[in-house]
N, C-alpha and C positions, 0 to 999 in steps of 0.2 A: 709632190713626192720627192724624197731624198733617198739616195742609195749610198750606204757606207760600205767601204771595202776594207777587209782585214786579212792579215796573214797569221796563221796559227802554226807555231813551231813546237814540236814535242820535245820537252826537256827530260822526259823519261818515256818508257814504253807505255802505251795507252791500251786498255782492254775495253773493247766494245763488241760484245758477243752478238752474233746474228740471231741466236735463239735463247729462250729462257730456260732450256733444259739444264739440269744440274748434273747429269751423267753423260758419259761419252765425250767424243772430241768436240771442243768448243772452238768454232771458227770465228775469226774476227771480221767485222765489217771492214771494207776497204776505204771508207770515207768516214767523216765525223758528222753525224746528223745535226740538223739545225736545232733540234730540241735540247741538245747539250748546251748550246749557247743561250737558248731561252732559259735554261736552268741556272746558268751563271748569273744572269740578270735577276732571276726570280729569288735568289738567295736574299736580296734586299727588299723583298716584296712589301713587308710591313713599313718600310721607310718611304714608300711612294704615297702620294696623295690618292684618294679614292678614284678620282677621274683618271689619273695616270695609270693606276692599276687596271682599270677597265679597258683603257685604250691600248696599253702595251701587251697585256696578257690574255685578254678575253675577246677583243673585237676583230682580230685579224688585220688591223691597220698597221701592225708591225710584224714583218715576216723575216724570220731568221733562216737564212739559206744553209744548205749543206756545204761542208768544206771538202773540196776535192784535192787530191795530191798534186803537188807542183814540182817541176824540175828546178834545178838551181838557176836563180836569176830569171825565172819565168816571167813573161809579160802577158800571158793569156791563161785564164782559168781553164783547167782541163775538163773534159766531159767524158762520161761513160760511153763506150763504143755503142753506136746505134744498133739496135736489134735487126734493123732492115739490111744491114751489111752481111753479105755471104761471100764465102771464098771456096774454091774447088778443093776437094779432098786431096791429100798428099801435096798440097801447096800451102802457102802462107798468105795472110791478108796483104802483106807488102808486095807479093808477086802479082796477085790478080784478085779483084773483088767486084761484086755485083750488088745492085740495089734491088731488093725483092720486088717492089711494086712495078718496076720497069722490065723485069725479067720474065721470059716465057720459056718454059722447059721444052716445048715443042719446037721452038726456033733454035735451040742450043745444039749445035753440031760439033762442038769443040772437044768432045770426049773421045774415048777410044773408038776407032772405026766409025767416026761420025755420029756416035751416040751422045745423048745428053750427059753433061758432067754431073757428078755427085757434089752438091754444094753443102757446106756447113755454115751454120749461123754463128756470127760473132756474139759472144756472151760475156766476155770478161775483158777488163783493161780500160785504162783511161788514156786519153790522147789530147794533146794541145793542137787544135785544128786551126789552120790558116789557109784559106782558098782550097787548093787541091793537095795540100801538104798536111801531114799529121805526125807529131812527135809523141812516141809512146812514153808514158810516165809510169814507173813502177810504184806500187803501194807496198813498201817493204814491211815484212812482219818478222817477229821473233816468237819463239816458243820456249817456255820455261817450265820445268817440273818443280812443283811445290809440295810441301808437307803441312798437314793441319797442325795447329799449335795447341798444346795442352797448357791452359792457363794455370791449372792447379800445380802441376809438376814443373811448369815453366820450361818445357822442352817440346820437341816435335813429337806428335802422336805416332805410335807404331802402326804400320800398314795402312796409312791414310795419305797416299800420294795423289796428286792431281796436277793437271797441266793448264797453263794459260797461254793462249796465242794473242799477241798484241801488236799494234802498229809500232814500228821501230822508232826508238829515240833518235832525234835529229831530223826526222822527216818534217816537211813543210806542207801546209795546206792553205788554199785560198777560199774565202767565203765572203758573202755580202749580206747586208741587212737592209731591207726596204722599209721606209718609214713614211706613212702618209702625212702625218703631222710633223713638219720639219722642226718644230720647237722641241720635240722629244729627242732629236738627234744627239745633242751634247750629253744628255743624261745617259743614254744607252751606250754611247762611245766611252764614257767614263767608267761605267759598270763593266764593260767588256774587256777593255785593255788592261794589260798587266799579266802577272802570273796567276793562273787559275788551275782548277782541277776538274777533270772529266772522267767518266767511265768507272769501272770497277776497281776495288782495292786502292782507293785514294789515300787511305791511311797507311798503306804499306809503301811499296816502292813504285807504284804506278800512278798514271793520270796527270802528272804535272805538265802544263803547257804554258806558253807565253803568247799572248795575242797583241799584235801591233797593227797600226794603220798601214794600209798598202794601196797600191794602184795597179790595176791590171785590166785587161780587156776581156769582154765576154761576147759570145755570139749573140747578135741582136735578133729579135723577132722582126718579120717583115710580111706585109700582105701580098707576097709574091705567089703566083699561082702557076700550075702546070696543067697540061692537057693530056688526057688519055681517051682515045676514041671520041673526041669532040666534047668531052665533059671536063669541067674545071675542078681541079683538086688542089688541096693544100695539105702539107704535112704538119703534124703536131708532135714534137719530140719531147719526151719526158726527161727534163734535166734533173728533177727530183722525183722521189716516189710519190705516187698519186693515190689518194683515197677518195672514193665517191660514195655517197649515200643516196639510195632511191627515195621515193616518196614516203615510204614507211620507216625511213631511218636506218635501213639495213644496208650494210656494205655491199657493193656490187662491182663485178669485174667488167660490166658492160655499160659504161656511161653513154649518154647520148651526145650528139654533136653540140647541142645546146649547153650541156655541162662543160664542154670545152670552149664555150664562148663563141660558137660558130652557128651559122644558119645553113644547115645541110644535114647529111647523114654519114655515119662512119662506114667505110667500106672495109669490113672485117677480113675479107679474103686478101686484101692488099696490105692490111695492117699487121704488125708484129708486136705481140703483147706478151710480157712475162709478168708473173705475179710474186708476191711476198706475203709473209705472215710473221708477226712478232707480237710480243707482250710488253708494253712500255712499263718502265719502273717508276713508281710513284714514291719519290723521296720523302714526302711529308708523311705518308701512311706507312712507309717502309715495307711495301709490298707491290706486286705487279697488278696493273689494271687489266681489264678485259682485252683479249687478243684483238689486234687490228689487222685487216687484210687489205691489200690494194695492188696497184700496178707498179712494177719495178721500174727504177730509173733505167734509161736507155731504150724503153719501149717507144714505138713509133705508130701513131694513128695516121691513117690516110683518109681524109674527109672529102667526100663529094659535095660540092657547094651548091646551094640554091641561090645564094646571094654573096658576092665577094665582100670580104670585110675591109674596113679601113684600118689604118695603123692605130688610130685612137681606140678602136674597138677591141684590140688584141690585149687581153690581160696578161700579166707576167706570171700570175698564179691562178690555178683553178682547183676545184674540189674542196675538200674539208681539211681542217687542221693546218691551215696556211701558216699560222704563227710558229709552228714547229718545223718548218722547212718543207712540209709536204706541198705538192701542187705546182712546183716551178716548171714552166714549159717554154719551149721555143717554137714559134710558128715560122713556116716558110724558110727553113734552113736550106741554103743553097746547095749544100752537099747532098741532100736527100731529094732534091727536086730537078736535078739535071744528071743525065747519064748518056753514055755512048750507045753503040750498037747492042741491042738486047740487054740493056741495063748495066753494061760494064762501066766502071768508074775509071777516072784518071788519077785516083788517089795515090799519092806517094808517101810511104811511111818511113820514118826513121826512128831510132831508139835513143832516147835521152833520159837516163835515170837520174833521180835526184841525189843530192849529196847525202852520204851516210854519216851517221854519228861516229862510227868507229873507223879509224884510218885503216886502209887495207894495203897490202903489199902489191906492187905492180906485178901483173902476171899476163903474159901473152898467151893467146890461145882462145879456146871456146868459152862462152858464157858459163858453162858448167864448171870448167876448171877455175874460173874466177870466183864462182860461188863457193866451191869447195875450199879455196884458199882463204876466203873471208871467214868461213866457219872454223877452219883449222886455227887461224890467227886468234879468233875470239875464244875458242876453247882452250888454247894454250895460255892465254892471259888469265882465264878463269882458274886453271890449274895452279898457276903461279900465285894468284891471290889466295887461294885456299891454303897453299903451303905456308905462305907468310903469316896468314891469320892463325893457323894452327900452331906455328912456331911461337908467335906472340903469346897465345893463350897458355901454352905449355911453360914458357919462361916466366911469365909475369902474373899468372893467375893468383898465386899467394899474395901478391902485392895489392890486389883489389878484392880480396875475399872476405873482408871484414864486414860486409853488408852496408858499407857507407856509399857505394857507388851504383847501386841498382838503378835508381831513377836517373842518375847521371848518364848512364849508357843509353837509355831510351831517348833522352834529349839530344845526345850527341848524334845518334842515328837520324833523328829528324833534321838536324842541322845539315848533315851530310847529304840527305835526300834533296834538300833545297839548293845546295851549292855544288855545281858540277866540277869545279876546278880546285886544285890544291891551294892556290893563293886565297881564294874566297873562303875555303874551309878554315885555313889558318887564321884569317882575319876574324872570322866569327868566333873561333874557339880561344885564340890567344892574343891577337894583335890589335883588336878594335879598341880605340881610345876615344875619350870625350873630354872636352874642356868644361870644367865646372867652376862655378863661382863659390866663394867661401868667405867667411868672416876672418879678417886678419887677427893674428894673436901677437902678444909681445915677443914671442920667439920666432914667429914666422909672419912677416908682414904681407905675404902674397894674398891677393884677392881672387886670383884664378889659378887653378891647378889642372894639370892633365892627368886624368884618371883612367885606368884600364877598365874596360867594360866587356872584355871577352868572356865567353861563357865559363871558361875554366879559371880565368885569372881574377874574377871578382866574386863577391858573395861569400856566404858562410862556408862553402866547400872549397874555396881557394886555398886555404891552409892545408887541407887534406891532399889536394893535388900537388901542392908544393912539397909536402913531406915525402921523403925517400925518392925525390925527383920523378914522381909519377907523371907530371906534366911534360917533363923533358923526354921521357920514354915514349909517350904517346906522340909528341911532336916529331920525334925522329922517325917513328913508324910512318906517319903521314907523309913526311918529306921523302922518305925512301920510296914509297909507293907512287908518289907524284912525279918523281924524277926518273922513272924507269926508262932507260934508253931503248929497250926493245919494243915495249908495248905502249909507251907514252904515259899520259897521266892516268893512273889507276887509283888515285886517292879516294874518289867518291865510292866506287864499288868496294874497295878494300875496307874503308871505314864503316860502311853500312854492314858488311859481313862481320867485321870485328865487334862492333857494338852489339849486334844480335847475339854473337857467341858469348861475349863477356857478360851480358845480362843473364844468360842461362846459368852462369857459374856462381852467381851471387847467393 
């Protein structure tokens, strides 16, 4: 078996809704599911040989793991906080924490007047774990208000606003792919790496990512046991979401220890299980498949063993739909198998947030003030962009109103979405050149010439852009937005907005 490791960087916001509902608030997932990466490879499904198709997509011999958020320069893949961790009410996880299966409420005298404490379960957050230390990693999100588009009138529809919550541009994620047949590794690596699209609204301004090879550490499984009342136990932590089917093929929330690859029985009183439900999107049929239900990542099974397992007997994935990232587990995680008096841990937590796409002003004080400062800075830059775009439209709309540039603005918008910096945008639109061979002539003996191949500077529309200095006007706008001293490079956001508005005016 071979394991490939990758880093996924978001080049734009990414929309991955938790639910299939079309109304109400749409919350985003905090991770990128493995089936997104399976889908990237599956786009070339028909180019694979039949044997490769069966092995990669249908056999479970290739398993695309979930991508978890990573802090800047992280060396360890983060994990969802275990559901077996509890902390006292009015305190934080960093101050005091307990492991549920070692904790006894009757023995807890640390509350008011010697009464038991009120404990709260840890349900959210990702941490980079190392021994008894854990660094919190934020899964940053953005929310944007949108309007439905009227294709007939070529403008926004009235009274049809909606919102998208998405993972924030600039965020980084780590994931791995397990391959039983190592000969397939180069093929899968080639199909995965590079610029790709995932999630909703990929044809708009969302979903652009870049996948590169990476190297990071993961918490390994181990056949280590612990004892309670003379009985041997082992923990099974759900690194990914788990889906189990019973003997009738029906989804179940109560798997057996055998389904977890162990000889024993699950102690449900000591286990901490959370569930999920979602409807997967079928891109081929352009509709959703039947709902899937299962056990949420972060859940912890405590299994009473009849026979201790060996390391070779511990699978890395269990259950169904392994090829889509479901089923990844960690056995015998040291954090969950050792505790102090009455289950209290020695876990030390620190906070390390990942680098953000938008530069923020330094602000001393509380995290709330820093958050508000970032929001204010981003909102201010958005207002500035809208002002400049509206000014351009007002000044130069007559210059582009002859109907010659409608399709041009659509293409310009697509180019802007793919290139995040001013220099890259200018290169694609104006400055890109190519050395071309030619037949010499009596008046020109050259066999090679340098020819401009920028989108605006070549082709049948080049003359129209050159006329009345339209190309110069657009270039000056891009350079102005790209060299803004207060907000930094705003060229991409500004050009996307400008192209959208100018297309409406044709």
